[in-house]
C-alpha positions as CSV (number, residue, x, y, z in Angstrom):
1,X,96.2,104.2,58.1
2,X,96.5,105.0,61.8
3,X,93.3,105.0,64.0
4,X,92.3,108.6,65.1
5,X,92.4,109.2,68.9
6,X,88.9,110.9,68.7
7,X,86.6,110.8,65.9
8,X,83.0,112.2,65.1
9,X,81.1,110.5,62.5
10,X,78.0,112.2,61.1
11,X,77.0,113.5,64.7
12,X,73.7,115.3,65.1
13,X,72.9,116.9,68.5
14,X,69.7,118.7,69.6
15,X,68.6,120.6,72.5
16,X,64.8,119.7,72.5
17,X,63.6,120.5,69.1
18,X,66.5,122.8,68.1
19,X,69.3,121.0,66.2
20,X,72.9,122.4,67.5
21,X,75.1,120.0,65.4
22,X,74.3,118.8,61.9
23,X,76.2,115.7,60.5
24,X,79.5,116.7,62.1
25,X,82.5,114.6,61.0
26,X,86.0,115.3,62.3
27,X,89.1,113.4,63.7
28,X,92.0,114.1,65.9
29,X,95.2,111.8,65.7
30,X,97.3,111.3,68.7
31,X,99.9,113.9,69.3
32,X,98.1,116.5,67.2
33,X,96.8,119.9,68.2
34,X,93.5,120.5,66.5
35,X,91.4,123.6,66.8
36,X,87.7,124.2,66.2
37,X,87.0,127.8,65.3
38,X,83.7,129.6,64.7
39,X,81.5,132.5,65.9
40,X,79.8,132.6,69.2
41,X,76.8,130.2,69.2
42,X,78.1,128.2,66.2
43,X,78.0,124.9,68.3
44,X,81.7,124.6,69.2
45,X,81.1,124.1,73.0
46,X,78.2,121.7,72.3
47,X,80.5,119.5,70.4
48,X,82.8,119.3,73.2
49,X,80.3,118.6,75.8
50,X,78.7,115.8,73.6
51,X,81.8,113.9,74.1
52,X,80.8,113.5,77.7
53,X,77.1,112.9,76.7
54,X,75.9,116.2,77.9
55,X,73.9,116.7,75.6
56,X,74.0,113.2,74.1
57,X,74.3,112.8,70.3
58,X,71.1,111.7,68.7
59,X,72.4,110.3,65.5
60,X,76.1,109.3,64.4
61,X,79.0,108.0,66.4
62,X,81.7,109.4,68.6
63,X,84.7,107.2,68.6
64,X,87.6,107.3,71.1
65,X,90.6,105.1,70.6
66,X,88.4,102.8,68.3
67,X,85.7,102.4,70.8
68,X,82.2,104.0,70.6
69,X,81.6,106.3,73.5
70,X,78.4,108.0,72.1
71,X,76.2,106.4,74.9
72,X,79.0,106.2,77.6
73,X,78.7,108.0,80.8
74,X,80.7,111.2,81.7
75,X,82.6,109.2,84.3
76,X,83.7,106.4,81.8
77,X,85.0,109.1,79.4
78,X,87.0,111.0,82.0
79,X,88.4,107.9,83.7
80,X,89.5,106.7,80.2
81,X,91.8,109.6,79.6
82,X,89.8,112.6,78.3
83,X,90.0,115.7,80.4
84,X,88.4,119.2,79.8
85,X,89.1,122.6,80.9
86,X,85.6,124.1,80.5
87,X,84.4,127.5,79.1
88,X,84.2,129.9,82.1
89,X,86.9,128.1,84.0
90,X,84.5,126.6,86.8
91,X,87.3,126.3,89.4
92,X,86.0,125.5,92.8
93,X,86.0,129.2,94.4
94,X,86.2,128.4,98.0
95,X,89.0,125.7,97.7
96,X,92.7,126.5,97.5
97,X,94.8,126.0,94.4
98,X,96.2,122.8,96.0
99,X,92.7,121.6,96.8
100,X,91.5,122.3,93.1
101,X,94.4,120.4,91.8
102,X,93.4,117.5,93.9
103,X,90.1,117.4,92.5
104,X,91.6,116.9,89.1
105,X,92.8,113.5,90.3
106,X,89.5,112.1,90.9
107,X,89.4,109.9,87.6
108,X,92.7,108.3,88.3
109,X,93.2,108.4,92.0
110,X,96.1,110.0,93.9
111,X,99.1,107.5,93.2
112,X,101.0,110.3,91.3
113,X,99.6,113.3,93.2
114,X,102.8,114.7,94.6
115,X,104.8,114.2,91.3
116,X,102.1,115.7,89.2
117,X,101.4,118.6,91.4
118,X,105.1,119.5,91.4
119,X,104.9,119.2,87.5
120,X,101.9,121.8,87.6
121,X,103.9,124.1,89.7
122,X,106.9,124.1,87.3
123,X,104.4,124.5,84.2
124,X,102.6,127.3,86.0
125,X,104.9,129.0,88.4
126,X,102.1,131.5,89.4
127,X,100.0,128.7,90.9
128,X,103.1,127.7,93.0
129,X,103.0,131.2,94.4
130,X,99.3,131.0,95.0
131,X,99.2,127.3,96.1
132,X,97.3,128.1,99.5
133,X,95.2,130.9,98.2
134,X,91.4,130.4,97.6
135,X,90.6,130.3,93.9
136,X,87.9,132.9,94.1
137,X,90.5,135.4,95.0
138,X,92.5,134.9,91.9
139,X,92.7,136.7,88.7
140,X,90.9,135.4,85.5
141,X,94.2,134.4,84.0
142,X,95.4,132.7,87.1
143,X,92.1,130.8,87.3
144,X,92.3,129.8,83.8
145,X,95.8,128.4,84.5
146,X,94.4,126.5,87.5
147,X,91.5,125.1,85.2
148,X,94.1,123.7,82.7
149,X,96.3,122.4,85.5
150,X,93.5,120.6,87.1
151,X,92.5,119.0,83.9
152,X,96.2,117.8,83.4
153,X,96.1,116.3,86.8
154,X,94.2,113.4,85.5
155,X,97.0,112.5,83.2
156,X,94.8,112.7,80.0
157,X,95.5,111.2,76.7
158,X,93.3,114.0,75.2
159,X,93.1,117.5,76.6
160,X,89.9,119.4,75.7
161,X,90.1,123.3,76.0
162,X,86.9,125.3,75.8
163,X,87.7,129.1,75.2
164,X,90.7,129.3,77.3
165,X,91.3,132.9,76.2
166,X,87.8,134.1,77.0
167,X,87.8,137.3,78.9
168,X,91.4,137.6,79.4
169,X,93.8,140.5,78.7
170,X,96.0,140.1,75.5
171,X,99.2,139.6,77.5
172,X,97.6,136.9,79.6
173,X,96.2,135.2,76.4
174,X,99.7,135.2,75.1
175,X,100.9,133.5,78.3
176,X,98.2,130.9,78.2
177,X,99.0,130.0,74.5
178,X,102.8,129.8,75.2
179,X,101.9,127.2,77.9
180,X,99.8,125.3,75.5
181,X,102.6,125.4,72.9
182,X,105.0,123.8,75.4
183,X,102.4,121.1,76.1
184,X,101.9,120.4,72.4
185,X,105.7,120.1,72.1
186,X,105.6,117.3,74.7
187,X,103.4,115.2,72.4
188,X,100.2,116.0,74.2
189,X,97.1,115.7,72.1
190,X,95.1,118.8,72.3
191,X,91.6,119.7,71.0
192,X,91.1,123.5,71.2
193,X,87.7,125.3,70.8
194,X,88.4,129.0,70.5
195,X,87.0,132.1,69.2
196,X,90.4,133.9,69.0
197,X,91.1,132.3,65.6
198,X,94.6,134.0,65.3
199,X,96.0,132.4,68.3
200,X,94.4,129.0,67.7
201,X,95.3,128.6,64.2
202,X,98.9,129.5,64.9
203,X,99.1,126.8,67.5
204,X,97.3,124.1,65.5
205,X,98.5,121.4,63.2
206,X,95.0,121.3,61.7
207,X,91.7,123.1,62.3
208,X,88.0,122.9,61.4
209,X,85.8,125.9,60.9
210,X,82.1,125.5,62.3
211,X,79.3,127.7,61.1
212,X,75.8,127.2,62.7
213,X,76.5,123.6,63.8
214,X,78.1,122.3,60.5
215,X,81.8,121.9,59.6
216,X,82.2,124.2,56.6
217,X,86.1,124.2,56.3
218,X,89.2,122.2,57.2
219,X,92.8,122.5,56.6
220,X,96.2,123.0,58.3
221,X,96.5,126.0,60.7
222,X,98.7,127.7,58.3
223,X,96.3,127.1,55.2
224,X,93.2,128.5,57.2
225,X,95.4,131.5,58.4
226,X,96.0,132.3,54.9
227,X,92.6,131.6,53.6
228,X,90.8,135.0,52.5
229,X,87.4,133.8,53.8
230,X,88.7,132.7,57.1
231,X,90.7,136.1,57.3
232,X,87.5,138.1,56.5
233,X,85.3,136.2,59.0
234,X,87.5,135.5,61.9
235,X,90.6,137.7,61.6
236,X,89.2,141.0,60.9
237,X,90.5,140.9,57.4
238,X,94.1,141.1,58.6
């Protein structure tokens, strides 16, 4: 059996006395697109942040490429091939598009920067048009594209996406997910946390459903799309 690229083994995470994750076990294989869906406040973002130790898992193990990273620093995790596009985008507002992309190279250095920046401009033509524009003056959709592109500048082996559709118009959401589909087709491993279950499940090879810090269901994207419970809870019954 192939070793997962990322694996959670019975992970508990707390914020002070409040337990946010309860015995979470899941895995992501190389080349897969896996989504984690659930209601707001279910613990999805906490799970992503715990990979970087913010917050740190109290019990259980987080494994990456067969090595335990539960107690490793955020810098160690980032420099070993995990990149995140965070919830709320968090681009550097006073920096230009190019400068934001440069920030993405911090974990690996600037050896491939020209080649990779050109690749980002091919993947996100809108960013090429805005290359000298300050990020704060861009639309929410453009900032989301920039956040994803910045994460890709570190040449990650695993791309983590936290709510990439949050607050965006439906037409922009469609564009973002089309770009993610293209990335998945190149063989990139993607772990997607998303409230928009319809888009997430259509994109994903496999998915997990989180309810109040616990994994309650898992299956292929198609299986969960067709599941009556999932449809009722996350797809408005459609």
